[in-house]
Backbone bond lengths (Angstrom), bond angles and torsions (degrees), N, CA, C in turn:
res aa  C-N    CA-C-N  psi(-1)  N-CA   C-N-CA  omega(-1)  CA-C   N-CA-C  phi
1 X - - - 1.451 - - 1.531 110.34 -
2 X 1.328 115.72 -40.11 1.455 119.53 -179.85 1.528 110.25 -63.81
3 X 1.338 117.81 -36.96 1.456 121.41 179.77 1.523 110.53 -64.47
4 X 1.299 117.07 -38.30 1.466 121.30 -179.64 1.534 109.92 -67.47
5 X 1.323 116.85 -42.19 1.463 120.50 178.85 1.520 111.03 -64.78
6 X 1.333 116.49 -41.90 1.475 119.53 178.56 1.512 110.92 -64.93
7 X 1.339 117.39 -42.01 1.456 121.28 178.41 1.521 110.45 -63.39
8 X 1.307 117.35 -42.13 1.466 121.49 177.93 1.521 111.67 -63.30
9 X 1.325 117.21 -40.77 1.467 121.03 179.13 1.523 110.79 -65.72
10 X 1.330 116.89 -40.70 1.461 120.50 178.35 1.516 111.96 -65.18
11 X 1.320 116.42 -39.80 1.463 119.77 -179.85 1.535 111.53 -67.44
12 X 1.310 117.84 -42.27 1.465 119.61 -179.17 1.527 110.88 -71.50
13 X 1.314 117.88 -30.24 1.465 120.50 178.55 1.513 111.24 -72.22
14 X 1.331 117.30 -26.91 1.464 119.39 -177.70 1.515 112.78 -86.70
15 X 1.335 118.85 -9.85 1.464 121.42 177.22 1.524 108.15 -76.67
16 X 1.328 116.77 122.36 1.462 118.19 -178.47 1.525 111.23 -67.14
17 X 1.298 114.83 139.90 1.465 119.84 176.39 1.523 108.05 -110.18
18 X 1.281 115.49 145.55 1.462 120.82 -177.10 1.521 108.64 -114.72
19 X 1.298 115.41 108.68 1.461 120.28 178.67 1.516 108.74 -85.45
20 X 1.300 115.08 146.82 1.458 119.40 176.73 1.514 108.64 -82.98
21 X 1.291 115.92 128.51 1.459 120.34 175.88 1.509 108.20 -124.17
22 X 1.321 114.01 139.02 1.457 119.11 178.30 1.515 109.02 -77.76
23 X 1.292 116.40 129.86 1.451 121.32 177.31 1.526 108.46 -99.56
24 X 1.314 117.03 136.67 1.462 118.32 178.41 1.522 110.28 -67.02
25 X 1.293 115.25 147.07 1.455 120.47 178.04 1.524 109.54 -62.93
26 X 1.293 116.19 146.57 1.463 120.65 -176.84 1.529 111.42 -62.50
27 X 1.318 116.48 -32.11 1.461 119.37 -176.89 1.532 112.82 -90.85
28 X 1.326 117.38 -3.55 1.462 120.24 -178.47 1.524 109.96 -71.38
29 X 1.312 116.13 125.34 1.466 121.57 178.36 1.515 108.21 -115.38
30 X 1.297 115.59 159.07 1.461 120.29 178.19 1.530 109.17 -62.90
31 X 1.324 115.84 138.77 1.454 120.80 -179.82 1.529 108.88 -72.07
32 X 1.309 116.34 132.11 1.455 122.26 177.00 1.528 107.95 -100.41
33 X 1.329 116.12 137.54 1.459 120.88 -178.39 1.524 110.40 -118.58
34 X 1.319 115.20 152.51 1.451 120.60 165.97 1.522 106.29 -110.20
35 X 1.327 116.19 147.65 1.460 121.20 -174.47 1.519 111.24 -125.05
36 X 1.307 115.48 154.83 1.454 122.36 170.47 1.531 106.82 -153.37
37 X 1.317 115.47 168.08 1.461 120.57 176.48 1.526 107.88 -122.12
38 X 1.311 116.04 126.08 1.457 121.26 171.95 1.523 105.52 -85.64
39 X 1.323 116.61 113.00 1.464 122.22 -178.57 1.522 107.91 -101.45
40 X 1.336 115.57 121.41 1.466 121.78 -179.16 1.521 107.22 -118.39
41 X 1.340 116.65 126.59 1.463 120.94 -178.40 1.519 110.69 -129.73
42 X 1.323 114.74 168.50 1.457 121.78 177.52 1.507 111.99 102.27
43 X 1.290 115.73 153.16 1.471 121.14 179.17 1.528 111.73 -60.02
44 X 1.300 116.57 -33.88 1.459 121.59 -178.99 1.529 111.29 -98.37
45 X 1.331 116.86 7.92 1.465 122.24 -175.09 1.527 109.94 50.49
46 X 1.331 114.29 48.04 1.456 119.87 -173.84 1.527 113.75 -104.33
47 X 1.314 117.85 6.20 1.459 120.39 176.90 1.527 108.44 -126.50
48 X 1.324 116.55 116.94 1.464 121.39 -179.33 1.519 109.10 -124.83
49 X 1.323 115.17 141.50 1.464 121.11 175.44 1.512 109.16 -152.96
50 X 1.322 116.19 162.63 1.458 121.32 179.60 1.515 110.83 -102.17
51 X 1.313 115.14 141.04 1.465 122.57 171.30 1.525 105.75 -114.32
52 X 1.323 116.30 114.40 1.461 120.55 -179.55 1.523 111.96 -131.68
53 X 1.337 115.15 23.29 1.449 120.42 177.43 1.511 114.33 92.68
54 X 1.306 117.31 11.18 1.452 121.46 -175.34 1.521 113.80 -75.10
55 X 1.317 119.50 -19.21 1.458 122.48 -174.23 1.528 113.91 -93.09
56 X 1.296 117.61 -1.26 1.455 120.87 -177.54 1.520 110.87 -96.57
57 X 1.322 115.70 158.64 1.457 120.91 176.83 1.529 107.55 -57.35
58 X 1.306 116.42 132.56 1.466 122.93 -176.11 1.518 110.78 57.53
59 X 1.329 116.51 34.30 1.464 121.74 -178.29 1.509 112.51 -72.99
60 X 1.302 115.41 179.62 1.458 123.05 -177.40 1.524 111.46 -62.79
61 X 1.304 115.41 135.88 1.471 122.46 176.10 1.531 109.75 -114.95
62 X 1.323 116.67 25.42 1.459 123.01 -175.89 1.530 110.49 -66.08
63 X 1.328 116.36 112.49 1.465 121.66 -178.37 1.528 111.98 -66.21
64 X 1.315 116.97 -37.71 1.470 120.04 179.86 1.529 110.32 -64.15
65 X 1.324 117.00 -40.35 1.469 120.17 178.04 1.524 110.55 -67.28
66 X 1.322 117.66 -37.23 1.464 120.72 177.81 1.531 110.32 -62.42
67 X 1.323 117.70 -40.32 1.466 121.04 178.01 1.528 111.02 -67.97
68 X 1.335 116.39 -39.69 1.466 120.23 176.89 1.518 110.23 -62.28
69 X 1.328 116.62 -41.05 1.467 121.39 177.93 1.521 110.63 -60.78
70 X 1.317 117.74 -41.31 1.473 120.95 179.08 1.525 111.13 -62.29
71 X 1.325 116.70 -41.34 1.471 120.25 178.22 1.523 110.32 -64.06
72 X 1.347 116.54 -45.64 1.460 121.36 -179.11 1.521 111.05 -60.76
73 X 1.318 118.58 -41.50 1.468 122.23 -179.84 1.529 111.40 -62.87
74 X 1.310 117.73 -33.70 1.470 121.05 179.89 1.526 112.47 -75.01
75 X 1.323 118.08 -21.86 1.467 121.05 -176.80 1.520 112.73 -70.94
76 X 1.322 117.94 -34.56 1.465 123.68 175.50 1.524 113.62 55.94
77 X 1.332 116.57 32.35 1.461 120.99 177.74 1.522 108.21 -154.76
78 X 1.325 116.71 134.38 1.460 120.87 179.39 1.526 111.17 -62.95
79 X 1.309 116.90 -44.40 1.464 120.87 -177.76 1.530 110.49 -66.24
80 X 1.315 117.13 -43.60 1.463 120.09 178.56 1.528 110.49 -62.95
81 X 1.329 116.74 -40.13 1.465 120.46 179.22 1.528 110.76 -66.12
82 X 1.337 117.49 -42.77 1.466 120.43 178.39 1.527 111.23 -63.80
83 X 1.326 116.71 -40.74 1.463 120.04 177.92 1.528 110.93 -64.44
84 X 1.325 117.01 -41.95 1.458 120.68 178.55 1.532 110.84 -62.79
85 X 1.334 116.76 -48.01 1.462 120.07 -179.34 1.526 111.35 -62.87
86 X 1.324 116.61 -37.91 1.463 120.48 176.99 1.526 110.92 -61.50
87 X 1.323 116.55 -40.25 1.471 120.05 178.82 1.526 111.69 -67.16
88 X 1.331 117.48 -18.74 1.460 122.53 178.83 1.534 112.19 -94.47
89 X 1.333 117.09 6.69 1.459 120.97 176.18 1.518 114.89 97.34
90 X 1.329 118.21 4.20 1.458 122.03 -179.79 1.518 109.53 -85.45
91 X 1.330 117.09 146.68 1.460 121.64 172.42 1.517 109.13 -126.57
92 X 1.318 115.55 145.19 1.460 121.52 179.98 1.525 108.12 -85.09
93 X 1.350 116.31 125.60 1.460 120.24 -178.86 1.523 112.78 -115.69
94 X 1.334 117.62 -2.88 1.459 120.15 178.22 1.516 111.42 -173.43
95 X 1.339 115.65 153.59 1.461 121.79 -179.90 1.522 108.29 -135.12
96 X 1.328 115.42 138.04 1.459 120.82 177.40 1.524 108.16 -137.07
97 X 1.338 116.15 135.99 1.462 121.19 -179.12 1.518 109.92 -122.58
98 X 1.334 115.16 138.92 1.462 121.37 176.83 1.522 108.63 -138.87
99 X 1.315 116.36 154.27 1.460 121.23 177.36 1.524 109.50 -129.71
100 X 1.338 117.31 67.17 1.466 118.80 178.50 1.525 111.16 -73.13
101 X 1.303 115.66 132.29 1.470 122.65 177.49 1.516 111.90 55.31
102 X 1.315 118.36 -113.82 1.462 120.36 -171.63 1.524 114.17 -112.45
103 X 1.303 119.33 3.47 1.461 118.99 179.86 1.525 110.34 -127.66
104 X 1.316 115.47 150.27 1.458 121.75 178.31 1.521 109.08 -90.67
105 X 1.333 115.95 147.79 1.453 120.63 179.83 1.523 108.54 -141.57
106 X 1.317 115.76 131.33 1.460 121.37 176.82 1.515 108.34 -126.60
107 X 1.328 115.84 134.50 1.455 121.31 177.38 1.518 110.55 -115.10
108 X 1.297 116.23 128.68 1.460 122.62 178.09 1.530 107.28 -108.48
109 X 1.320 117.05 112.16 1.453 120.87 177.91 1.521 108.86 -77.03
110 X 1.310 115.56 120.40 1.466 122.06 -175.85 1.520 109.80 -115.29
111 X 1.327 116.32 150.63 1.454 120.85 174.31 1.512 110.10 -146.48
112 X 1.337 114.59 158.03 1.453 121.11 171.21 1.512 107.90 -152.83
113 X 1.313 115.88 154.53 1.454 120.82 -179.72 1.528 109.05 -69.96
114 X 1.328 115.02 140.78 1.473 119.84 178.65 1.495 110.60 -73.47
């Protein structure tokens, strides 16, 4: 009886099984993202601005981002700025906090699909 069970187990193990795998669509391309950092400073976290590469040599000249930055600066609240950016299609993918010298600073790494 044991020989029959072993033979049966060997036969079923040698039968190839075909698992279903999802194939990506031929036209599907990798999603491209644009990024920015919402920088919030101050003891009360009352100063918010966007960093999107505008301060570097040959930096971003994106007018839409400049307008978004102006709106964020007027909000004067981290939560209000995050809610506004979320309504514009941005998602927060990381947070970093630092306390250099006498003021606190938090950076929220944001992204959205291009």
